[in-house]
N, C-alpha and C positions, 0 to 999 in steps of 0.2 A: 323752513328750507331757505338757505341763503344762496344767492348767485354771486360768486366771487368774480370781480372784474379788475382789469389792469387800470391802475391810476393814471397812467400816461395816455393810453389810447382808448380806454373804455371798452375794450374787447372782452367778451365773456370768456372766462377761463374754465370754471367748473361749477356744478351745483353741489352744495354741501349741507348735510343734515346736522345743524348745530344744536347741541344739547346744553342747556344752562344759559345763564345771563352774562357770563364773563366775556372778555375780549376774544377775538379770533387770533390766537397766538400759534396754535397748531391745528392743522387739518389732518385728522386721522384718515388714512386711505380707505378703510372699510366703510366710512361714512360718506365718501364722495360718490354721488349717484350718477353723475354724467360729466364727462370731460369734453371740453370744447377745443379751443386753440391754444395749445402749449407746446413747447419743445423742451427736451431735457438734455443738458450737456453735463456729463459726469454727475455730480451731486446737486447741480443747480436746476431749478425749475424756472423757465423763462417764458415770457409772452412772445408772440411772433414779432412784435416790434423791437425785441431785444432787451427789454427791461427785466432784471432779476425779480422774481416774485417770492421765491422761497428756497429752502435748502432741504433736500431729500434726506431724511434721517431713518429710513427703513420702513417702519410701520406708520409714520406720519411725516407731514411736510411742515417744517418750522418756517413760519411766515415772516417776511420782512415788512415791518410796520407800515411805512409810507408807500409801499409799492402796489397796494391793492385797495379797492373799495368793495363794499358789498351792499346788496339790497335784499329785503325779505325779512322773515321773522325767525326768531330763535325759539326752540322747543324747550319748555321747562321740565 
């Protein structure tokens, strides 16, 4: 389970069940287990500090590479 955080302000955004060892390029919405502090403007996912975190693509969120950090372990 990974905790996705904003790179700018370190605020928790959501908990994500990551399967596999690859990079976090997409967060599938059915694997997000808990939402914390985000706001959505049109198709953009933003932290409360105003930084863009990702783009809503329907069933997943396309992550912006340098906009977030994460802690936790990935499931194989």
